[in-house]
One Martini backbone bead per residue (centre of mass of N, CA, C, O) as a GRO file, in nm:
protein
  517
    1MET     BB    1  17.673   2.560  -8.699
    2PRO     BB    2  17.970   2.586  -8.608
    3ARG     BB    3  18.194   2.809  -8.546
    4LEU     BB    4  18.424   2.986  -8.749
    5THR     BB    5  18.713   3.091  -8.694
    6ALA     BB    6  18.944   3.312  -8.799
    7LEU     BB    7  19.178   3.131  -8.727
    8ALA     BB    8  19.097   2.879  -8.889
    9LEU     BB    9  19.107   3.033  -9.168
   10ALA     BB   10  19.413   3.135  -9.153
   11PHE     BB   11  19.505   2.860  -9.001
   12SER     BB   12  19.645   2.573  -8.856
   13SER     BB   13  19.984   2.520  -8.746
   14LEU     BB   14  20.077   2.800  -8.751
   15ALA     BB   15  20.244   3.063  -8.643
   16ILE     BB   16  20.147   3.360  -8.483
   17ALA     BB   17  20.258   3.722  -8.454
   18GLN     BB   18  20.138   4.001  -8.237
   19MET     BB   19  20.333   3.989  -8.046
   20PRO     BB   20  20.599   4.066  -7.916
   21ALA     BB   21  20.914   3.970  -8.005
   22ASP     BB   22  21.015   3.880  -7.721
   23PHE     BB   23  20.805   3.660  -7.684
   24ASP     BB   24  20.878   3.477  -7.921
   25ALA     BB   25  21.172   3.431  -7.828
   26ARG     BB   26  21.105   3.296  -7.553
   27VAL     BB   27  20.948   3.057  -7.663
   28LYS     BB   28  21.171   2.942  -7.847
   29ALA     BB   29  21.379   2.897  -7.620
   30ILE     BB   30  21.216   2.687  -7.468
   31MET     BB   31  21.170   2.479  -7.704
   32ALA     BB   32  21.501   2.445  -7.740
   33ARG     BB   33  21.530   2.269  -7.522
   34PRO     BB   34  21.644   1.951  -7.477
   35GLU     BB   35  21.387   1.828  -7.320
   36TYR     BB   36  21.197   1.919  -7.598
   37ARG     BB   37  21.270   1.743  -7.862
   38HIS     BB   38  20.991   1.541  -7.821
   39SER     BB   39  20.785   1.769  -7.809
   40ARG     BB   40  20.465   1.935  -7.762
   41PHE     BB   41  20.325   2.246  -7.872
   42GLY     BB   42  20.045   2.454  -7.745
   43MET     BB   43  19.888   2.780  -7.832
   44GLU     BB   44  19.691   3.071  -7.700
   45PHE     BB   45  19.646   3.433  -7.750
   46TYR     BB   46  19.394   3.659  -7.623
   47SER     BB   47  19.240   3.973  -7.672
   48LEU     BB   48  18.992   4.142  -7.516
   49ASP     BB   49  19.036   4.435  -7.619
   50GLN     BB   50  19.084   4.349  -7.940
   51GLY     BB   51  18.945   4.078  -8.037
   52LYS     BB   52  19.218   3.884  -8.067
   53VAL     BB   53  19.469   3.706  -8.190
   54LEU     BB   54  19.826   3.715  -8.107
   55TYR     BB   55  19.891   3.399  -8.047
   56ALA     BB   56  19.995   3.087  -8.220
   57LEU     BB   57  20.023   2.719  -8.168
   58HIS     BB   58  19.856   2.469  -8.264
   59PRO     BB   59  19.534   2.543  -8.206
   60GLN     BB   60  19.378   2.277  -8.357
   61GLU     BB   61  19.518   2.078  -8.191
   62LEU     BB   62  19.536   1.802  -7.999
   63PHE     BB   63  19.555   1.782  -7.638
   64ILE     BB   64  19.668   1.699  -7.335
   65PRO     BB   65  19.517   1.870  -7.052
   66ALA     BB   66  19.430   1.756  -6.810
   67SER     BB   67  19.325   1.971  -6.548
   68THR     BB   68  19.206   2.188  -6.745
   69THR     BB   69  18.931   2.045  -6.770
   70LYS     BB   70  18.798   2.177  -6.513
   71LEU     BB   71  18.699   2.432  -6.650
   72VAL     BB   72  18.460   2.294  -6.798
   73THR     BB   73  18.325   2.149  -6.564
   74VAL     BB   74  18.276   2.397  -6.380
   75GLY     BB   75  18.144   2.593  -6.577
   76SER     BB   76  17.902   2.409  -6.643
   77ALA     BB   77  17.792   2.380  -6.355
   78LEU     BB   78  17.738   2.682  -6.309
   79GLU     BB   79  17.538   2.705  -6.551
   80LEU     BB   80  17.336   2.469  -6.461
   81LEU     BB   81  17.310   2.525  -6.130
   82GLY     BB   82  17.457   2.751  -6.010
   83PRO     BB   83  17.629   2.938  -5.767
   84ASP     BB   84  17.387   2.879  -5.534
   85PHE     BB   85  17.422   2.597  -5.505
   86GLN     BB   86  17.309   2.336  -5.273
   87PHE     BB   87  17.366   2.100  -5.031
   88HIS     BB   88  17.147   1.839  -4.880
   89THR     BB   89  17.210   1.679  -4.578
   90ARG     BB   90  17.020   1.408  -4.444
   91VAL     BB   91  16.832   1.291  -4.154
   92TYR     BB   92  16.651   0.985  -4.087
   93ARG     BB   93  16.378   0.815  -3.981
   94ALA     BB   94  16.300   0.446  -3.970
   95GLY     BB   95  16.073   0.519  -3.752
   96PRO     BB   96  15.960   0.539  -3.445
   97ILE     BB   97  15.922   0.752  -3.157
   98GLU     BB   98  15.983   0.652  -2.811
   99GLY     BB   99  16.074   0.881  -2.639
  100ASP     BB  100  16.430   0.804  -2.678
  101THR     BB  101  16.335   0.588  -2.906
  102LEU     BB  102  16.435   0.435  -3.205
  103HIS     BB  103  16.227   0.221  -3.409
  104GLY     BB  104  16.503   0.194  -3.599
  105ASP     BB  105  16.661   0.357  -3.836
  106LEU     BB  106  16.939   0.558  -3.929
  107VAL     BB  107  16.949   0.797  -4.209
  108LEU     BB  108  17.200   0.884  -4.437
  109VAL     BB  109  17.169   1.114  -4.707
  110ALA     BB  110  17.311   1.144  -4.998
  111SER     BB  111  17.398   1.453  -5.205
  112GLY     BB  112  17.713   1.506  -5.314
  113ASP     BB  113  17.878   1.627  -5.097
  114PRO     BB  114  18.233   1.704  -5.087
  115ASP     BB  115  18.226   1.871  -4.775
  116LEU     BB  116  18.241   1.637  -4.544
  117SER     BB  117  18.435   1.827  -4.339
  118ASN     BB  118  18.700   2.074  -4.250
  119ARG     BB  119  18.666   2.318  -4.463
  120ILE     BB  120  18.463   2.469  -4.302
  121GLN     BB  121  18.421   2.791  -4.208
  122PRO     BB  122  18.281   3.033  -4.010
  123ASP     BB  123  18.231   3.215  -4.290
  124GLY     BB  124  18.170   2.974  -4.524
  125THR     BB  125  18.426   2.893  -4.621
  126LEU     BB  126  18.682   2.714  -4.804
  127ALA     BB  127  18.944   2.527  -4.733
  128PHE     BB  128  19.301   2.503  -4.826
  129GLU     BB  129  19.573   2.340  -4.973
  130ASN     BB  130  19.806   2.364  -5.207
  131GLU     BB  131  19.864   2.063  -5.114
  132ASP     BB  132  19.674   1.815  -5.136
  133HIS     BB  133  19.609   1.521  -4.960
  134THR     BB  134  19.559   1.345  -5.227
  135TYR     BB  135  19.873   1.431  -5.293
  136ASP     BB  136  20.076   1.228  -5.117
  137GLY     BB  137  20.341   1.216  -5.305
  138PHE     BB  138  20.386   1.493  -5.200
  139SER     BB  139  20.577   1.657  -4.965
  140ALA     BB  140  20.352   1.908  -4.913
  141ALA     BB  141  20.128   1.742  -4.831
  142LYS     BB  142  19.810   1.835  -4.666
  143PRO     BB  143  19.577   1.876  -4.441
  144VAL     BB  144  19.326   2.024  -4.313
  145PRO     BB  145  19.275   2.156  -4.032
  146GLY     BB  146  19.114   1.937  -3.812
  147ASP     BB  147  18.798   1.786  -3.801
  148PRO     BB  148  18.674   1.554  -4.034
  149LEU     BB  149  18.391   1.500  -3.842
  150ILE     BB  150  18.225   1.766  -3.787
  151VAL     BB  151  17.961   1.726  -3.949
  152LEU     BB  152  17.873   1.467  -3.805
  153ARG     BB  153  17.858   1.600  -3.525
  154GLN     BB  154  17.635   1.802  -3.597
  155LEU     BB  155  17.424   1.586  -3.669
  156ALA     BB  156  17.427   1.439  -3.396
  157ALA     BB  157  17.330   1.684  -3.230
  158GLN     BB  158  17.050   1.696  -3.371
  159VAL     BB  159  16.952   1.417  -3.290
  160LEU     BB  160  16.968   1.469  -2.986
  161ALA     BB  161  16.778   1.726  -2.992
  162ALA     BB  162  16.531   1.533  -3.094
  163GLY     BB  163  16.551   1.290  -2.852
  164VAL     BB  164  16.777   1.086  -2.931
  165LYS     BB  165  16.935   0.796  -2.738
  166HIS     BB  166  16.808   0.546  -2.908
  167ILE     BB  167  16.899   0.293  -3.146
  168GLU     BB  168  16.763  -0.003  -3.242
  169GLY     BB  169  16.908  -0.010  -3.496
  170HIS     BB  170  17.071   0.127  -3.759
  171VAL     BB  171  17.332   0.277  -3.938
  172ARG     BB  172  17.273   0.446  -4.240
  173VAL     BB  173  17.345   0.469  -4.600
  174ASP     BB  174  17.224   0.664  -4.874
  175ALA     BB  175  17.379   0.606  -5.211
  176SER     BB  176  17.154   0.642  -5.468
  177LEU     BB  177  17.210   0.887  -5.651
  178PHE     BB  178  17.481   0.730  -5.727
  179PRO     BB  179  17.718   0.534  -5.810
  180GLU     BB  180  17.966   0.348  -5.643
  181GLY     BB  181  18.346   0.282  -5.694
  182LYS     BB  182  18.459   0.445  -5.892
  183ARG     BB  183  18.764   0.565  -6.013
  184GLU     BB  184  18.945   0.816  -6.032
  185LEU     BB  185  19.218   0.909  -6.263
  186GLY     BB  186  19.425   1.040  -6.061
  187THR     BB  187  19.407   0.930  -5.734
  188HIS     BB  188  19.196   0.687  -5.704
  189THR     BB  189  18.930   0.773  -5.590
  190ALA     BB  190  18.626   0.711  -5.472
  191ILE     BB  191  18.315   0.732  -5.606
  192SER     BB  192  18.054   0.931  -5.440
  193PRO     BB  193  17.777   1.075  -5.272
  194MET     BB  194  17.972   0.996  -5.031
  195VAL     BB  195  18.179   1.239  -4.841
  196ILE     BB  196  18.457   1.175  -4.630
  197ASN     BB  197  18.742   1.324  -4.640
  198ASP     BB  198  18.768   1.257  -4.950
  199ASN     BB  199  18.786   0.940  -4.912
  200VAL     BB  200  19.008   0.954  -4.675
  201VAL     BB  201  19.295   0.847  -4.484
  202ASP     BB  202  19.515   1.009  -4.281
  203VAL     BB  203  19.876   0.940  -4.283
  204THR     BB  204  20.124   1.026  -4.055
  205VAL     BB  205  20.482   1.007  -4.092
  206THR     BB  206  20.708   0.975  -3.810
  207PRO     BB  207  21.011   0.963  -3.722
  208SER     BB  208  21.233   0.788  -3.524
  209ARG     BB  209  21.430   0.562  -3.444
  210GLU     BB  210  21.668   0.388  -3.560
  211GLY     BB  211  21.492   0.084  -3.655
  212ASP     BB  212  21.220   0.197  -3.605
  213ALA     BB  213  20.908   0.267  -3.592
  214PRO     BB  214  20.707   0.490  -3.682
  215ILE     BB  215  20.473   0.737  -3.645
  216LEU     BB  216  20.117   0.712  -3.651
  217THR     BB  217  19.876   0.944  -3.784
  218ILE     BB  218  19.521   0.919  -3.767
  219SER     BB  219  19.281   1.068  -4.017
  220PRO     BB  220  19.035   0.934  -3.927
  221LEU     BB  221  18.956   0.747  -3.636
  222THR     BB  222  18.849   0.424  -3.720
  223ARG     BB  223  18.715   0.094  -3.774
  224TYR     BB  224  18.740   0.062  -4.084
  225VAL     BB  225  19.065   0.083  -4.038
  226ALA     BB  226  19.352  -0.128  -4.009
  227ILE     BB  227  19.694  -0.044  -3.936
  228ARG     BB  228  19.997  -0.180  -4.032
  229ASN     BB  229  20.329  -0.126  -3.910
  230GLU     BB  230  20.616  -0.166  -4.161
  231VAL     BB  231  20.790   0.069  -4.097
  232LYS     BB  232  21.125   0.213  -4.127
  233THR     BB  233  21.378   0.370  -3.966
  234VAL     BB  234  21.639   0.543  -4.121
  235ALA     BB  235  21.904   0.674  -4.227
  236ALA     BB  236  22.054   0.921  -4.340
  237GLY     BB  237  21.983   0.920  -4.697
  238GLY     BB  238  21.747   0.774  -4.725
  239GLU     BB  239  21.450   0.650  -4.832
  240THR     BB  240  21.118   0.733  -4.928
  241VAL     BB  241  20.903   0.444  -4.871
  242LEU     BB  242  20.542   0.425  -4.918
  243LYS     BB  243  20.323   0.135  -4.883
  244TRP     BB  244  20.048  -0.040  -4.979
  245ASN     BB  245  19.929  -0.356  -4.829
  246HIS     BB  246  19.712  -0.601  -4.786
  247ASP     BB  247  19.407  -0.550  -4.863
  248THR     BB  248  19.138  -0.639  -4.639
  249GLN     BB  249  18.818  -0.766  -4.634
  250ASN     BB  250  18.583  -0.797  -4.407
  251ALA     BB  251  18.275  -0.915  -4.314
  252ASP     BB  252  18.192  -0.606  -4.195
  253GLY     BB  253  18.365  -0.399  -4.402
  254THR     BB  254  18.628  -0.391  -4.304
  255HIS     BB  255  18.984  -0.304  -4.287
  256SER     BB  256  19.309  -0.446  -4.371
  257VAL     BB  257  19.637  -0.284  -4.358
  258THR     BB  258  19.964  -0.220  -4.500
  259LEU     BB  259  20.247  -0.026  -4.403
  260SER     BB  260  20.539   0.017  -4.597
  261GLY     BB  261  20.895   0.083  -4.548
  262THR     BB  262  21.072   0.403  -4.555
  263ILE     BB  263  21.230   0.651  -4.322
  264PRO     BB  264  21.414   0.903  -4.249
  265ILE     BB  265  21.524   1.052  -3.960
  266THR     BB  266  21.533   1.352  -4.116
  267SER     BB  267  21.249   1.358  -4.183
  268LYS     BB  268  20.969   1.474  -4.250
  269PRO     BB  269  20.661   1.446  -4.234
  270ARG     BB  270  20.452   1.204  -4.401
  271LEU     BB  271  20.200   1.151  -4.639
  272ARG     BB  272  19.926   0.906  -4.637
  273ALA     BB  273  19.658   0.788  -4.836
  274TYR     BB  274  19.365   0.617  -4.765
  275ARG     BB  275  19.152   0.467  -4.994
  276VAL     BB  276  18.833   0.414  -4.976
  277PRO     BB  277  18.635   0.165  -5.115
  278SER     BB  278  18.372   0.238  -4.912
  279PRO     BB  279  18.217   0.526  -4.843
  280SER     BB  280  17.948   0.435  -4.707
  281ARG     BB  281  18.072   0.253  -4.487
  282PHE     BB  282  18.255   0.466  -4.366
  283ALA     BB  283  18.020   0.656  -4.285
  284GLU     BB  284  17.866   0.466  -4.100
  285MET     BB  285  18.096   0.428  -3.892
  286ALA     BB  286  18.150   0.726  -3.830
  287PHE     BB  287  17.861   0.801  -3.740
  288ALA     BB  288  17.833   0.593  -3.514
  289GLN     BB  289  18.069   0.704  -3.351
  290VAL     BB  290  17.959   1.000  -3.300
  291LEU     BB  291  17.697   0.915  -3.169
  292ALA     BB  292  17.826   0.772  -2.928
  293THR     BB  293  17.985   1.019  -2.828
  294ALA     BB  294  17.703   1.182  -2.785
  295GLY     BB  295  17.512   0.942  -2.634
  296ILE     BB  296  17.422   0.725  -2.852
  297ARG     BB  297  17.257   0.434  -2.874
  298ILE     BB  298  17.326   0.119  -3.056
  299GLY     BB  299  17.169  -0.180  -3.119
  300GLY     BB  300  17.160  -0.344  -3.415
  301ARG     BB  301  16.887  -0.414  -3.520
  302ASP     BB  302  16.675  -0.576  -3.726
  303MET     BB  303  16.456  -0.384  -3.920
  304PRO     BB  304  16.209  -0.261  -4.066
  305VAL     BB  305  16.158  -0.111  -4.365
  306ASP     BB  306  16.129   0.268  -4.325
  307ARG     BB  307  16.188   0.490  -4.597
  308VAL     BB  308  16.063   0.807  -4.538
  309TYR     BB  309  16.133   1.118  -4.700
  310THR     BB  310  16.029   1.338  -4.474
  311SER     BB  311  15.990   1.609  -4.276
  312GLU     BB  312  15.887   1.442  -4.031
  313ASN     BB  313  16.157   1.240  -4.044
  314GLN     BB  314  16.344   1.467  -3.993
  315LEU     BB  315  16.649   1.534  -3.782
  316ALA     BB  316  16.869   1.640  -4.000
  317GLU     BB  317  17.094   1.911  -4.135
  318HIS     BB  318  17.314   1.990  -4.414
  319VAL     BB  319  17.442   2.295  -4.549
  320SER     BB  320  17.612   2.408  -4.796
  321PRO     BB  321  17.801   2.580  -4.959
  322PRO     BB  322  17.826   2.727  -5.235
  323LEU     BB  323  17.945   2.650  -5.547
  324ARG     BB  324  18.142   2.891  -5.566
  325GLU     BB  325  18.323   2.772  -5.335
  326GLU     BB  326  18.395   2.495  -5.464
  327THR     BB  327  18.553   2.605  -5.702
  328LYS     BB  328  18.811   2.662  -5.541
  329VAL     BB  329  18.889   2.371  -5.471
  330ILE     BB  330  18.911   2.252  -5.756
  331LEU     BB  331  19.107   2.471  -5.886
  332LYS     BB  332  19.335   2.535  -5.686
  333VAL     BB  333  19.403   2.200  -5.617
  334SER     BB  334  19.288   1.987  -5.807
  335GLN     BB  335  19.018   1.821  -5.731
  336ASN     BB  336  18.935   1.519  -5.848
  337LEU     BB  337  18.683   1.415  -5.708
  338HIS     BB  338  18.503   1.665  -5.734
  339ALA     BB  339  18.518   1.680  -6.045
  340SER     BB  340  18.416   1.387  -6.105
  341MET     BB  341  18.128   1.440  -5.971
  342LEU     BB  342  17.981   1.661  -6.141
  343PRO     BB  343  17.840   1.499  -6.366
  344TYR     BB  344  17.669   1.334  -6.171
  345ILE     BB  345  17.524   1.571  -6.034
  346VAL     BB  346  17.396   1.699  -6.278
  347GLY     BB  347  17.234   1.447  -6.363
  348ALA     BB  348  17.085   1.390  -6.089
  349VAL     BB  349  16.945   1.674  -6.067
  350LEU     BB  350  16.829   1.729  -6.374
  351ASP     BB  351  16.759   1.386  -6.426
  352LYS     BB  352  16.605   1.220  -6.208
  353GLU     BB  353  16.343   1.108  -6.338
  354LYS     BB  354  16.481   0.975  -6.579
  355LEU     BB  355  16.668   0.787  -6.418
  356ASP     BB  356  16.449   0.636  -6.259
  357LYS     BB  357  16.301   0.520  -6.514
  358GLN     BB  358  16.578   0.424  -6.697
  359LYS     BB  359  16.846   0.371  -6.553
  360ASP     BB  360  17.046   0.580  -6.593
  361ASP     BB  361  17.340   0.760  -6.634
  362ALA     BB  362  17.462   1.025  -6.464
  363GLU     BB  363  17.719   1.093  -6.619
  364GLU     BB  364  17.599   1.098  -6.901
  365ALA     BB  365  17.391   1.316  -6.839
  366GLY     BB  366  17.600   1.535  -6.768
  367PHE     BB  367  17.738   1.541  -7.050
  368ARG     BB  368  17.492   1.620  -7.209
  369ARG     BB  369  17.458   1.891  -7.071
  370GLU     BB  370  17.734   2.004  -7.146
  371ALA     BB  371  17.700   1.985  -7.454
  372GLU     BB  372  17.465   2.183  -7.468
  373VAL     BB  373  17.623   2.427  -7.370
  374LEU     BB  374  17.842   2.426  -7.595
  375LYS     BB  375  17.647   2.449  -7.835
  376LYS     BB  376  17.504   2.710  -7.744
  377ALA     BB  377  17.796   2.861  -7.763
  378ASP     BB  378  17.918   2.778  -8.050
  379LEU     BB  379  18.107   2.536  -8.028
  380ASP     BB  380  18.370   2.334  -8.148
  381LEU     BB  381  18.367   1.988  -8.078
  382SER     BB  382  18.619   1.890  -8.251
  383GLY     BB  383  18.814   2.032  -8.010
  384ALA     BB  384  18.677   1.798  -7.821
  385ALA     BB  385  18.739   1.568  -7.536
  386GLN     BB  386  18.525   1.392  -7.285
  387SER     BB  387  18.510   1.134  -6.993
  388ASP     BB  388  18.581   1.330  -6.751
  389GLY     BB  389  18.602   1.575  -6.493
  390ALA     BB  390  18.940   1.597  -6.441
  391GLY     BB  391  19.141   1.475  -6.701
  392GLY     BB  392  19.200   1.158  -6.768
  393ALA     BB  393  18.981   1.192  -7.030
  394ALA     BB  394  19.125   1.409  -7.266
  395LEU     BB  395  19.076   1.662  -7.533
  396PHE     BB  396  19.236   1.975  -7.646
  397ALA     BB  397  19.223   2.270  -7.803
  398PRO     BB  398  19.341   2.577  -7.757
  399ASP     BB  399  19.105   2.725  -7.900
  400PHE     BB  400  18.875   2.599  -7.744
  401MET     BB  401  18.960   2.697  -7.462
  402VAL     BB  402  18.950   2.996  -7.527
  403GLN     BB  403  18.655   3.008  -7.622
  404TYR     BB  404  18.541   2.913  -7.354
  405LEU     BB  405  18.653   3.141  -7.176
  406LEU     BB  406  18.505   3.361  -7.328
  407HIS     BB  407  18.226   3.263  -7.254
  408LEU     BB  408  18.262   3.306  -6.944
  409THR     BB  409  18.297   3.623  -6.952
  410ARG     BB  410  17.966   3.639  -7.024
  411GLN     BB  411  17.901   3.548  -6.739
  412PRO     BB  412  17.769   3.620  -6.426
  413PHE     BB  413  17.983   3.407  -6.274
  414PHE     BB  414  18.279   3.492  -6.343
  415PRO     BB  415  18.395   3.609  -6.076
  416ASP     BB  416  18.384   3.333  -5.930
  417PHE     BB  417  18.566   3.180  -6.122
  418LEU     BB  418  18.819   3.360  -6.099
  419LYS     BB  419  18.857   3.319  -5.785
  420GLY     BB  420  18.924   2.998  -5.824
  421LEU     BB  421  19.196   3.055  -5.933
  422PRO     BB  422  19.505   3.027  -5.961
  423ILE     BB  423  19.801   3.210  -5.853
  424LEU     BB  424  20.080   3.330  -5.951
  425GLY     BB  425  20.297   3.278  -5.681
  426LYS     BB  426  20.056   3.228  -5.441
  427ASP     BB  427  19.844   2.978  -5.519
  428GLY     BB  428  19.796   2.674  -5.524
  429THR     BB  429  19.938   2.522  -5.810
  430LEU     BB  430  20.103   2.827  -5.828
  431PHE     BB  431  20.274   2.900  -5.569
  432ASP     BB  432  20.576   2.790  -5.714
  433ILE     BB  433  20.531   2.974  -5.975
  434GLN     BB  434  20.696   3.246  -6.042
  435LYS     BB  435  20.733   3.405  -5.751
  436ASP     BB  436  20.971   3.626  -5.862
  437SER     BB  437  20.789   3.748  -6.061
  438PRO     BB  438  20.616   4.018  -6.189
  439ALA     BB  439  20.365   3.817  -6.255
  440ALA     BB  440  20.294   3.780  -5.983
  441GLY     BB  441  19.939   3.805  -5.945
  442HIS     BB  442  19.858   3.812  -6.289
  443VAL     BB  443  19.789   3.499  -6.297
  444PHE     BB  444  19.484   3.308  -6.389
  445ALA     BB  445  19.519   2.952  -6.353
  446LYS     BB  446  19.505   2.629  -6.481
  447THR     BB  447  19.634   2.333  -6.420
  448GLY     BB  448  19.829   2.045  -6.560
  449THR     BB  449  19.890   1.683  -6.493
  450PHE     BB  450  20.070   1.414  -6.665
  451GLY     BB  451  20.184   1.070  -6.618
  452ALA     BB  452  20.448   0.818  -6.696
  453ASP     BB  453  20.596   0.533  -6.719
  454ASN     BB  454  20.936   0.393  -6.807
  455ALA     BB  455  21.060   0.076  -6.853
  456LEU     BB  456  21.314   0.130  -7.033
  457SER     BB  457  21.451   0.366  -6.829
  458GLY     BB  458  21.308   0.408  -6.532
  459GLY     BB  459  21.130   0.640  -6.583
  460GLY     BB  460  20.957   0.908  -6.760
  461VAL     BB  461  20.649   1.090  -6.857
  462VAL     BB  462  20.530   1.400  -6.938
  463THR     BB  463  20.245   1.395  -7.098
  464ALA     BB  464  20.122   1.656  -6.935
  465LYS     BB  465  20.103   2.018  -6.967
  466GLY     BB  466  19.903   2.286  -6.823
  467LEU     BB  467  19.774   2.629  -6.910
  468ALA     BB  468  19.471   2.814  -6.814
  469GLY     BB  469  19.336   3.160  -6.872
  470PHE     BB  470  19.452   3.466  -6.717
  471ILE     BB  471  19.597   3.793  -6.812
  472ASP     BB  472  19.756   4.070  -6.657
  473THR     BB  473  19.906   4.319  -6.779
  474LYS     BB  474  20.119   4.589  -6.719
  475ASP     BB  475  19.914   4.774  -6.924
  476GLY     BB  476  19.598   4.649  -6.872
  477HIS     BB  477  19.559   4.387  -7.009
  478ARG     BB  478  19.356   4.109  -7.123
  479LEU     BB  479  19.421   3.762  -7.132
  480VAL     BB  480  19.355   3.469  -7.316
  481PHE     BB  481  19.465   3.126  -7.237
  482ALA     BB  482  19.649   2.839  -7.387
  483ALA     BB  483  19.890   2.586  -7.265
  484TYR     BB  484  20.097   2.315  -7.408
  485ILE     BB  485  20.277   2.015  -7.292
  486ASN     BB  486  20.388   1.723  -7.461
  487PHE     BB  487  20.611   1.490  -7.405
  488VAL     BB  488  20.836   1.452  -7.141
  489PRO     BB  489  21.131   1.309  -7.087
  490PHE     BB  490  21.268   1.117  -6.802
  491ALA     BB  491  21.506   0.945  -6.624
  492GLU     BB  492  21.358   1.086  -6.372
  493MET     BB  493  21.063   1.051  -6.177
  494ASN     BB  494  20.945   1.355  -6.023
  495GLU     BB  495  20.879   1.654  -5.891
  496ASP     BB  496  21.093   1.802  -6.070
  497SER     BB  497  20.978   1.732  -6.344
  498THR     BB  498  20.702   1.878  -6.327
  499GLN     BB  499  20.819   2.151  -6.234
  500LYS     BB  500  20.983   2.218  -6.488
  501VAL     BB  501  20.738   2.233  -6.683
  502GLY     BB  502  20.574   2.438  -6.519
  503GLN     BB  503  20.783   2.667  -6.539
  504ALA     BB  504  20.770   2.700  -6.845
  505LEU     BB  505  20.477   2.794  -6.854
  506GLY     BB  506  20.522   3.028  -6.658
  507GLU     BB  507  20.716   3.182  -6.843
  508ILE     BB  508  20.515   3.233  -7.070
  509ALA     BB  509  20.309   3.389  -6.902
  510ALA     BB  510  20.510   3.606  -6.800
  511ALA     BB  511  20.579   3.717  -7.078
  512ALA     BB  512  20.291   3.815  -7.140
  513ALA     BB  513  20.263   4.006  -6.887
  514SER     BB  514  20.527   4.191  -6.986
  515ALA     BB  515  20.397   4.291  -7.222
  516GLU     BB  516  20.368   4.536  -7.479
  517PHE     BB  517  20.085   4.728  -7.651
   0.00000   0.00000   0.00000
């Protein structure tokens, strides 16, 4: 039977307060603000030193957690796969090599590695921007600097070093590890075991002369997508409106799409991400392109299928940084695609033989594995619901999230997990939250944001804002906490709307950090 917490026995939805009185007063003052008159608050603060709950409000009620869900997804993956787990992306020949000619196809086999991009640094760490490029609707969003096809170029160099200068067949991608095409629920990027540049093409829009089309900088530039520029540079004070239209798939799998809208002449360059519909076809074209650039000719003949993935037939391999490093990318910037892939990866890796025999679903298998971990930890699953890895379809009670985080503190990989969390006022999705507060640098927590349009008002609703993780107080205590605000309506829905609710949760965390025990 799942453990009944002392908290659950003591109360259901009433607030308890063993935190200092000024903390309770600050929380009540935030909840009393006019913008929250229709909203729901839920939170719990637990002292690791004292081994008890110090403050709670509606701790057993379910809240929309948004991307704080990634805490459970990532923690479970670390527990199931181990922090040292690495992806091995390999290239095989599907045919014999005679002289410098491969009589067959060259096959890139997808391993589920989410970082076939320019994130990998010389020291083996993974780089990130505080506003990830997949969140292109935000004004500060930008890609990691560098060549997004660098890993493909390294693989191409290995193929050339193996003596291949002519491929008689085609360049293929084997993406059979798990099905591709489903869109993750946050940024709607296509899920696939093959991921090049997070499965997006970055388009930076730079205004030119008023009335003229702006300059488009496209990265990576491949023949997979042709972009028609119908954006117009407008006068200062105009709106930035950039939209994708008329996406057409051509017979060869390439796409033609139009970017339309306006950008003011005084605007800074703005990013728009084109989300590739078929990541495997995108990778095939990108890989063929870099192979040709490396001096390898591709004949494109249809050859007999001979795909035997043995060490003898392997021509190239890329080994990823360990999973502990990927943790940082998912949690720091709330990378939806990477998080959404994790249940698929867990299922495909740990239940491969079962999936092959039963044609089972890798994502479902991954969630079964996660549920086993949670049950083994004696957590009460009635306080949790999850159907995707990133938080687009989930519900959690504050007490469940706190109890799960407590479970993580007892795991050997916890230091790696903690390093992956955004830091209040310093980096990741918390880089601009309470950055002038004394608490900056002392709160390590995952954010979450979910919103919806409101056709009645023309505005929207911040459906969910969440913050969960750890607080080091000014007198040396460590708190585990989860705090949620659901359903905050705004007459106008924009970056400021979500920022305002995020700052409120930051205020609550900062108040806890400054409390004296």
